[in-house]
PAMAR-40656 format. One record per atom (N, C-alpha, C): x, z, y; residue in three letters. Coordinates in steps of 0.05 Angstrom, whole numbers, plus 32768, in hexadecimal, padded with zeros to 4 digits. Each point is the difference from the previous one (the first is absolute). Layout:
N
XZYALA/...
END
This chain:
280
807480928156MET/8016800A8010MET/801B7FED7FF5MET/80127FFF8010ILE/801B7FED8003ILE/8017800C7FFFILE/800F7FFC7FE1LEU/8019800F7FFALEU/80157FE98005LEU/801A8010801BVAL/80147FEF8004VAL/801B80077FF7VAL/80117FF27FE1THR/800480117FF8THR/801F7FF98017THR/801B80167FFFGLY/80197FEF8009GLY/7FEE8007801FGLY/80048019800EALA/7FEE7FFA801FALA/800C8001800BALA/802380067FF9THR/801480018023THR/80107FE57FF1THR/7FFC7FEF7FEFGLY/80107FEF7FFBGLY/7FFA7FE98017GLY/80177FE17FFATHR/80067FF7800CTHR/7FDA7FE88013THR/7FEB7FFB7FE7VAL/7FEE7FF98005VAL/7FEB801E7FF9VAL/800580137FF4GLY/7FE880097FFCGLY/7FFE8015801CGLY/800D80068016ARG/7FF9800C8015ARG/7FF17FEE800DARG/800C7FEA8006GLU/7FE97FF0800DGLU/7FE77FF08002GLU/800080077FDBVAL/7FEC80017FFAVAL/7FE3801A800BVAL/801780197FFCVAL/7FF68018800CVAL/7FEB80018013VAL/80177FEB8018ARG/7FFF8002801EARG/7FE47FEF8000ARG/7FF77FE57FEFARG/7FF77FE78007ARG/7FDF80047FF0ARG/800380197FF2ILE/7FDB80017FFDILE/7FEC80128005ILE/7FED7FEC8010PRO/7FF28007800DPRO/7FF580288000PRO/800080098016GLY/8007801C8005GLY/7FDD800F7FEFGLY/7FE97FEA7FFEASP/7FE980107FF3ASP/80017FFB7FECASP/801D7FF07FF5LEU/7FF980087FD7LEU/8006800E7FF2LEU/800680117FEFARG/7FFD80157FEFARG/80267FF57FFDARG/800D800A7FFFILE/801C7FFC7FF4ILE/801780217FF2ILE/80177FF07FEDARG/800780217FEEARG/80177FEA7FFDARG/801D800F8014ALA/80177FEE8006ALA/800E80127FF1ALA/80047FF77FE5MET/801D80087FF5MET/801F80007FFEMET/800F80097FFACYS/801D80118009CYS/8002800E7FECCYS/801680007FF7ARG/801180167FF0ARG/800E80188016ARG/7FF88000801CASN/800C800D801AASN/7FE77FF58016ASN/7FE580127FF4PRO/7FE97FF6801DPRO/800880028018PRO/8008801B8000GLU/800F7FFE801CGLU/800F7FFB800EGLU/800A7FE57FF8ARG/80077FF0800CARG/7FF77FE3800DARG/7FE0800B7FF8ILE/7FEC7FE88000ILE/7FFD7FFA8028ILE/7FF87FF58001VAL/7FF77FFD802AVAL/7FF37FDF7FFCVAL/7FEF800A8013GLY/7FE47FE48004GLY/7FEC80017FF3GLY/7FF8802B7FFCLEU/7FE17FFD7FEELEU/7FF87FFB801BLEU/7FE07FFE7FFBARG/7FF47FF98009ARG/7FDC80097FF8ARG/7FED80108008GLY/7FE780017FFCGLY/8002800D7FE9GLY/7FEF80047FE8PRO/7FFB80087FF4PRO/80187FFC7FE9PRO/80157FFB800BALA/80157FF57FE5ALA/801480297FFBALA/80057FF77FE2GLU/8013800F7FF5GLU/801980037FFAGLU/8013800A8004ALA/80127FF37FEBALA/8008801B7FEEALA/80147FF67FE5VAL/7FFA80107FDEVAL/80217FFE800AVAL/8005800A7FE3HIS/80187FFF7FF6HIS/7FFD7FF47FDEHIS/80037FE68006GLY/80077FEC7FD5GLY/801680017FFFGLY/800080037FE2ASP/801E7FFC7FEDASP/7FFF7FEF7FF6ASP/80067FDA7FFATYR/7FED7FF27FEATYR/801580097FEBTYR/801280187FF8ARG/800A800C7FEAARG/7FF1801A7FF6ARG/7FE6800E800CASP/7FF780198002ASP/7FE37FF38003ASP/7FEE7FFA7FE6ARG/7FEA7FFD7FFBARG/7FEE8019800EARG/7FFF80117FFFGLY/7FF08017800BGLY/7FF87FFE8035GLY/801C7FF57FFBSER/800F7FF6801ASER/7FD87FE48008SER/800F7FF37FF0LEU/7FEE7FE37FFFLEU/7FDB80017FFCLEU/8008800D7FF3VAL/7FDC80147FEFVAL/7FEF8006801CVAL/801280138011ARG/7FF680048015ARG/7FF37FF0800FARG/801F7FF2800CALA/80037FEA801BALA/7FE67FF47FEDALA/80007FFA7FF4LEU/7FEB7FD87FF5LEU/7FDC80128001LEU/7FFE80207FFDARG/7FE0800D8007ARG/7FF27FF0800FARG/7FF07FE67FFBGLY/7FE980018012GLY/800D7FE38017GLY/80117FF77FEDVAL/800A7FEB800BVAL/7FF17FE97FF2VAL/7FFF7FED8011SER/7FED7FDE7FFCSER/80127FEC7FF8SER/801180028013THR/80177FEA8005THR/801A800F8001THR/80197FF18001ALA/801C80057FFBALA/80117FF38010ALA/801D7FF6800FLEU/800D7FF08006LEU/8013800E7FEBLEU/80117FF37FF0LEU/8014800E7FEDLEU/80137FEF8009LEU/802180188008VAL/80127FFF8003VAL/801080047FF5VAL/80127FF07FE0THR/801880157FF4THR/80197FF28017THR/801D80127FF0ALA/80117FF08004ALA/801580097FF8ALA/7FF880117FE5ASP/8018800D7FE9ASP/80037FDD7FF1ASP/80177FF6800AILE/7FF37FE77FE6ILE/8008800F7FE9ILE/7FFA7FE17FEEGLY/8006800B7FE1GLY/7FFA80137FFAGLY/7FE58014800CGLY/7FF580157FEDGLY/7FD87FF8800BGLY/7FFC80217FF2ASP/7FE680017FF5ASP/7FF17FFC8020ASP/8003800D8012ALA/7FE980078011ALA/7FE97FEC800AALA/7FFC7FE57FEEASP/7FE77FF98009ASP/7FF980017FEAASP/800B800A7FECALA/7FEE80027FE5ALA/7FF2801B8001ALA/800E8010800CARG/7FF780108001ARG/7FE280128016ARG/80077FE88021PHE/7FED80008017PHE/7FE57FFD7FE3PHE/80087FEB7FFDILE/7FE67FEA7FF9ILE/7FED80107FDCILE/8013800D7FF4GLY/7FF8800F7FECGLY/7FE08010800DGLY/801480158013ALA/7FF5801A8010ALA/7FE67FEB8018ALA/800E7FF18010ALA/7FE27FF17FF9ALA/7FE880068007ALA/80017FE97FE1ARG/7FEC7FF47FEEARG/7FF580187FEBARG/801580158004SER/7FE9801A7FF8SER/7FF880138009SER/80027FFA8027ALA/7FE8800D8019ALA/7FF47FEF7FFFALA/7FFA7FDD7FFCGLY/7FE97FF78008GLY/800C7FEF8013GLY/80167FF98002VAL/80077FF5801AVAL/7FF17FEC7FFBVAL/7FFF7FE68013ARG/7FEB7FE07FF3ARG/80147FED8012ARG/801080078015ARG/80127FE6800EARG/801F80088005ARG/80147FED7FF7ILE/8019800C8005ILE/80107FE88010ILE/8005800A8015VAL/80127FEC800DVAL/801C80038003VAL/80137FEC7FF8LYS/801C7FFD7FF5LYS/800D80038008LYS/801A7FFF800ELEU/800E7FF38019LEU/80157FFB7FE7LEU/800C7FE17FF1SER/80147FFB7FFASER/800A7FEC800ASER/800D7FEE7FF6ALA/80167FF3800DALA/7FFB7FDC7FF9ALA/80037FF6801BALA/7FF97FE47FF4ALA/80107FEA7FEAALA/801780127FFEALA/800F7FF57FE9ALA/7FFD80067FE7ALA/7FE880007FF1VAL/7FEC80047FFAVAL/7FF67FE97FF0VAL/7FF27FE6800EALA/7FF37FEF8005ALA/801B7FE27FFEALA/802180167FF8ASP/80147FEA7FFAASP/80047FFD7FEAASP/7FFE7FE47FF3PRO/800380017FE2PRO/802080017FFCPRO/800C7FFF8016GLY/802280027FF7GLY/800780208007GLY/7FF180138018ALA/800B80177FF7ALA/7FFB80097FEFALA/801A80097FEBGLU/7FFA80127FE7GLU/8017801E800BGLU/800980098016ASP/800E80188002ASP/7FE4801D7FF5ASP/801980178003LEU/7FF080197FF2LEU/7FF08006801ELEU/7FFF80028016ILE/7FED8005801CILE/7FE07FF17FF8ILE/80067FDF7FF5THR/7FE17FEF7FF7THR/7FF780017FECTHR/8014800B7FECARG/7FF37FFC7FE1ARG/7FF380208000ARG/800080188006TRP/7FF6800D800ATRP/7FF08006800CTRP/80017FEA801DGLN/7FD77FFF8014GLN/7FE47FF07FF1GLN/80147FEC7FE4ARG/7FF87FF97FF3ARG/7FE9800D7FE5ARG/8015800B8000GLY/7FF380137FE2GLY/7FEB8017801AGLY/800280038017ASN/7FF080148009ASN/7FEC7FED8009ASN/80047FE8800BGLU/7FDF7FE97FFBGLU/7FED80027FE7GLU/801880027FF3GLU/7FED7FF87FDFGLU/7FEE80158006GLU/800A80137FFALEU/7FFB802D7FF6LEU/7FE47FFA8019LEU/7FFF8002800FLEU/7FE47FF98011LEU/7FF07FE57FFDLEU/800F7FE87FFDARG/7FE37FF67FF4ARG/7FE880057FEBARG/801A800B7FEDGLY/7FF680037FEFGLY/7FF8801A7FF2GLY/7FF18016801ESER/7FF580148006SER/7FEB80107FF3SER/7FF57FE98009GLY/7FDB7FF98009GLY/7FFB7FFF8019GLY/800980148014MET/7FFB80018025MET/80037FE28007MET/7FF08005801DGLN/80077FF0800CGLN/80197FFA800CGLN/800A7FE58003TRP/801A800C7FFETRP/80127FE2802ATRP/801180038008THR/80047FF0801BTHR/801680087FF5THR/80177FE08007LEU/801D800A8000LEU/800A7FF48013LEU/800E80128010LEU/80157FF98018LEU/80197FF67FF5LEU/80057FE5800EARG/801C7FFE7FF5ARG/80107FF98023ARG/8012800A8009PRO/80097FFE8015PRO/80147FE77FFAPRO/80127FFF8010ARG/80207FE68007ARG/800C80248007ARG/802780077FFESER/800C800D8015SER/7FEF8011800DSER/800580158012PHE/7FF6800E8011PHE/80107FF58018PHE/7FFB7FF68011MET/801480008020MET/8005801B7FFFMET/7FF880167FFCSER/800F8014800ESER/800E80107FDDSER/800B7FE77FF6ASN/801D80027FE8ASN/801080048023ASN/80027FEF8012THR/80137FF78007THR/800280188012THR/7FF8801C8004LEU/800B8021800ELEU/801780027FECLEU/80037FFB7FEFSER/801F80037FE6SER/80157FFA8016SER/7FF97FF08011TRP/80207FED8015TRP/7FFA801B8018TRP/7FFA80137FFCALA/80018005801FALA/801380108008ALA/801280157FEAPRO/8018800A8008PRO/80137FE68006PRO/80037FE97FF6THR/801F7FFA8007THR/7FF47FE2801ATHR/7FDE80038002VAL/80027FF58016VAL/80028010801EVAL/7FFC801B7FF6ARG/8006801D801BARG/80197FFA7FFEARG/80107FFC7FECALA/801F800D800FALA/80157FDF7FF7ALA/7FF77FF07FF2GLU/80197FE2800BGLU/7FE67FF48007GLU/7FE67FF8800AARG/7FF87FF27FF7ARG/80007FE67FF6ARG/800580077FE5VAL/80077FEE7FF7VAL/7FDD7FFF7FDEVAL/7FFB7FE97FFAVAL/7FF480127FDDVAL/800D7FEA7FF2VAL/7FF480167FE6ARG/80117FEE7FEBARG/7FF280027FE3ARG/7FFD7FE57FF4ALA/7FEC7FF57FF2ALA/80027FEE7FF0ALA/7FEE80007FECLEU/800D7FE47FF5LEU/7FE67FEC800CLEU/7FFD7FDE7FE3CYS/7FF57FF48015CYS/7FF580008016CYS/801A8000800FGLY/7FFF7FF48023GLY/7FF67FE08006GLY/80017FF07FECALA/7FF47FDF8003ALA/7FE380017FE9ALA/7FF880167FF9SER/7FED7FFC7FF3SER/7FDA800C8003SER/7FF47FF08011GLY/7FE780068002GLY/7FEF80247FF4GLY/7FF080098006ASN/7FF580137FFEASN/7FE380048007ASN/7FDD7FEE7FF8ALA/7FF0800A800EALA/7FF180197FFBALA/801D800C800BCYS/7FF580287FFCCYS/7FEC80038018CYS/7FF7801B7FFCVAL/7FDF8008800DVAL/800C8010800BVAL/7FF280038018ASP/7FFE801B800AASP/7FE780227FF0ASP/8007801B7FFFPRO/7FEA800A7FE9PRO/7FE7800B800EPRO/80117FF58023ARG/7FD58003800AARG/7FEB7FF17FF5ARG/800D7FE87FFFASP/7FED7FEE7FF5ASP/800180097FE3ASP/800780067FE9VAL/7FF880057FEEVAL/7FF480137FFEVAL/8002801A8010ALA/7FF280167FFDALA/7FE17FFD8013ALA/7FFB7FED8018ASP/7FE37FE28005ASP/7FFD80077FDEASP/800E7FE67FEEVAL/7FE67FF47FF6VAL/8000801F7FE3VAL/800A800C7FFCALA/8000801B7FEFALA/7FE68003800BALA/7FFC8011801CVAL/7FE7800F8000VAL/7FF07FEA7FFFVAL/7FFD7FDC8008ARG/7FE67FF47FFEARG/7FF680097FDBARG/80197FF57FEFALA/7FF4800F7FE5ALA/7FF2801A7FF6ALA/800980118010LEU/7FF680147FFBLEU/7FE780088006LEU/80047FF38013THR/7FDA80068011THR/7FE37FE78007THR/80107FF17FF2GLU/7FF07FE77FFFGLU/7FF77FFB7FDEGLU/7FEC7FE77FFDASP/7FF97FF57FEFASP/80137FF37FFBASP/80077FF47FEBGLY/80077FE47FF1GLY/800F7FEE7FFAGLY/8011801C7FFFHIS/80257FFD7FFDHIS/7FFD80027FE8HIS/7FEE80107FE5ALA/800D7FF97FEFALA/7FFF7FF57FF4ALA/801F80037FEAGLY/80097FE17FF5GLY/800C7FF58012GLY/800E80088010CYS/800B7FE2800CCYS/801580148009CYS/80157FEA8000SER/80168008800ASER/80177FEC800DSER/800980128014TYR/7FFE7FF78019TYR/80267FF5800FTYR/800C7FED7FF5THR/801A80018010THR/800880068022THR/800380088000LEU/800A800B801FLEU/800F7FFF8008LEU/80107FEA801DTHR/80187FFD800BTHR/7FFE7FF88022THR/800D80058008GLY/80097FF68016GLY/7FFD7FE98009GLY/7FF87FFD8018PRO/7FFA7FDF800EPRO/801A7FE77FFAPRO/801880107FFDGLU/80107FF17FF2GLU/8014800C7FF7GLU/800E7FE07FEFALA/801C80117FF4ALA/801C8002801DALA/800880187FF1ILE/80117FFF801BILE/801A800C7FF4ILE/801A7FF88003THR/801380057FF9THR/800D801C8000THR/801480057FFCALA/800B801C8013ALA/80118005800DALA/80067FE48004ALA/80137FF98019ALA/7FEE80038013ALA/7FF07FEB7FFBGLU/7FF08003801BGLU/7FE980148006GLU/7FF480147FE8GLN/8006800E800BGLN/800E8021800DGLN/80257FEB7FF9THR/800580158012THR/800080028021THR/80037FDC8003ALA/80037FF1801AALA/7FDD8011800BALA/7FF37FFB7FFEGLN/7FF180118003GLN/7FF180218005GLN/8003800E7FF5LEU/8009801F8006LEU/80187FF98023LEU/80197FF17FF6GLY/801380058013GLY/7FEA7FF08023GLY/7FF17FF47FF3GLN/7FEE7FF6801DGLN/7FF980178011GLN/7FEF80147FE8VAL/7FE480118009VAL/801C80148007VAL/800F80077FF1LEU/801480158010LEU/800E7FEF8019LEU/80077FF48001GLY/800D7FF5801BGLY/801880057FFDGLY/80077FF77FEBARG/80257FFB7FF6ARG/800A7FF97FEEARG/80107FED8003PRO/7FFF7FF37FDBPRO/800C800B7FF9PRO/7FFA7FF87FE4LEU/7FFC800D7FE3LEU/801D7FE87FE8LEU/800D800D7FF2ARG/80137FED7FE8ARG/7FF380017FEFARG/7FFC7FE87FF9PHE/7FEE80047FE3PHE/80247FF77FEEPHE/800080167FDFGLU/80187FFB7FF1GLU/7FF280027FE4GLU/80027FEB7FF6GLU/7FF47FF57FE9GLU/800F80137FE4GLU/7FF280157FF7LEU/801080117FEDLEU/7FFA7FE17FE4LEU/80177FFC7FE9VAL/7FFD7FF77FE0VAL/7FFC801C7FF4VAL/7FF57FEA7FECPRO/7FF280197FE7PRO/800E800D7FFDPRO/801C80097FFEGLU/800480127FECGLU/800B8013801DGLU/80018000801FGLN/7FFF80098014GLN/7FE880127FFEGLN/7FE47FF57FFAALA/7FE6800B7FFDALA/800680107FF3ALA/80077FF57FE4ARG/7FF780207FD7ARG/800780138010ARG/80267FFB800BTHR/800A801C800DTHR/7FED80148008THR/80017FF88021ALA/7FF580098011ALA/7FE280087FF0ALA/7FEB7FF37FE9LEU/7FE0800A7FFFLEU/801580187FE4LEU/801180017FF9ARG/800C80097FE9ARG/7FF880278007ARG/800A7FF98018GLY/8009802E800CGLY/7FD77FF78003GLY/7FEB7FF07FFBLYS/7FEE800A800CLYS/7FE880087FE6LYS/80027FEC7FF4TYR/7FEF7FF47FE1TYR/800E80007FEFTYR/7FE980037FE4PRO/801080037FD8PRO/80117FDE8001PRO/800B80017FF0HIS/80077FDA7FFCHIS/7FE77FED7FFBHIS/7FF180107FECGLU/7FE57FE88000GLU/7FEF7FFE8018GLU/800080068011LEU/7FF27FFE801ELEU/80157FF3800ALEU/801A80018009VAL/800D7FF67FFFVAL/80017FE58000VAL/800D7FF17FEBGLU/7FF07FE97FF9GLU/7FF380007FFCGLU/7FE47FFD8006ALA/7FE47FEE7FF9ALA/80078002802FALA/8006800C800DLEU/7FFF7FF7801BLEU/800F7FEF7FFELEU/80167FFD7FEELEU/801A7FE68005LEU/7FEB7FDE7FFFLEU/7FE7800F7FEAGLU/80017FE97FEFGLU/7FE87FEE8012GLU/7FF18013800ESER/7FF37FF9800DSER/80047FF78016SER/801E7FFF800BALA/800C8003801EALA/800F7FDD7FFDALA/800380047FDAGLN/7FFC7FE07FEFGLN/7FF47FEC800EGLN/7FD9800C7FFBARG/7FF67FE48002ARG/7FF17FFE8016ARG/800780148015GLN/80027FF7801FGLN/80047FEA8008GLN/802280047FFAARG/80117FDF8001ARG/80047FF47FF9ARG/7FE57FFE7FE9ALA/7FF27FEA7FECALA/7FF17FED8015ALA/7FEA80148010GLY/7FEA7FF18015GLY/7FE680187FEBGLY/8004801A7FFDALA/7FF280057FECALA/7FEA80128016ALA/80088001800FLYS/7FEF801A801BLYS/7FF97FF6800CLYS/80067FE18001ALA/7FF57FEC8022ALA/7FE280017FFFALA/7FF87FFD7FF3ARG/7FE37FFB8005ARG/7FF78008800AARG/7FE380038011VAL/7FED8000801AVAL/7FE680027FE9VAL/7FF680218002ASP/7FEF7FF17FEEASP/7FE0800F8021ASP/7FE87FF27FFEALA/7FE680078013ALA/800080177FFDALA/7FFF80167FEEALA/7FEA800F7FF6ALA/80068016801AALA/801080048004VAL/7FFF801D802CVAL/7FF77FF08014VAL/7FF97FEE8000PRO/7FF07FF08014PRO/7FE97FFF7FEEPRO/7FF67FEF7FF5VAL/7FE77FFD7FF2VAL/7FEE801C800FVAL/800D80177FF5LEU/7FEF80177FF3LEU/7FFF800C8013LEU/80197FFE8010LEU/7FF2801A801DLEU/80027FF3801ELEU/7FF97FDD7FF6GLY/7FF77FF48019GLY/800F7FF9801CGLY/801E800A7FFEARG/80128002800FARG/801F7FE97FF4ARG/80088000800BPRO/80247FEB7FF4PRO/800A802B7FF7PRO/80177FF07FEAALA/800D801B7FFDALA/80158008800EALA/7FFE80118004GLY/801A7FFE8016GLY/801A80077FFBGLY/800E7FED8010SER/80197FF88000SER/801F801B7FF8SER/80147FF37FFEPHE/800F80177FFDPHE/800C8010801FPHE/80027FE08015ARG/8007800B801AARG/7FEE801B8006ARG/7FDD80047FFFGLU/7FF8800B8004GLU/800B801E7FF3GLU/7FFA7FF57FDCTRP/800B80177FFBTRP/801C8011800ATRP/80107FF88007ALA/801980028007ALA/7FFC80128021ALA/7FED7FF78013ARG/7FF880018013ARG/7FFB80208001ARG/7FE980027FE9ASP/7FF2801C8005ASP/801080177FEBASP/80137FEC7FFAHIS/8014802A7FFAHIS/80217FF48002HIS/80027FF4801FLEU/8009800B800BLEU/801E80137FFBLEU/7FE980178005GLY/8013801D8005GLY/801080037FDEGLY/7FF67FF77FF1ALA/801580037FEDALA/801B7FEF7FFFALA/80067FEA800CPHE/801B7FFE8004PHE/800F80028018PHE/7FF780118017VAL/8014800B8018VAL/800780188002VAL/
END
């Protein structure tokens, strides 16, 4: 039995759709009625990292699990890893972040992910770490101003980021969950090129068939906008991450996706074409 946590999230929902239909899978999230794409003997279950009983039920009979957590600074990983070990789970594939491998990254988010990786490596279970660069789908946050003003406002307009299509991350996750040979491996997952926000804006405009304007945000403007969505420490972590991008820390393209999947990594233009409806 394979357990997919975060089954309605950016990566989890794509994993659910991609796992072969003849395999037994259990898709977990807090609201299982929202899970779509289940096939064959798959089942949807309620699970909450703060509720050990729900984890015990979700993990019953599971041999392999995809671990996705998002409570920055919280202990969801520790709770899940402890419950999985008690349930006899043999292998965990964890969604982490590319910044973990950057010695210059010391922001809150990266420190949290590093600590979670250490917990998993010390768990006694087999592990595989997936470390994606920024998701191309993060640009969905641009959709309101693209629709209303034909404008994209963002930081780091001229700094490259080898962002990755979440569907590629999901394809790699499926391999790690269903194949042997991935235990003890850490994979940095990137797109095929480092692309700037200004270049993404231009490509999105081309796909839409209308020109878009890019407006560079200065850090204080970004800080003001982010404070309306996130707590202070997380806002500062995001701004620290942007500073590293300006210094070129996110531009490196890794070969893991094409090597593991036997095909090129998906481009931003392809991603934009497939998600055009979000911007019109």
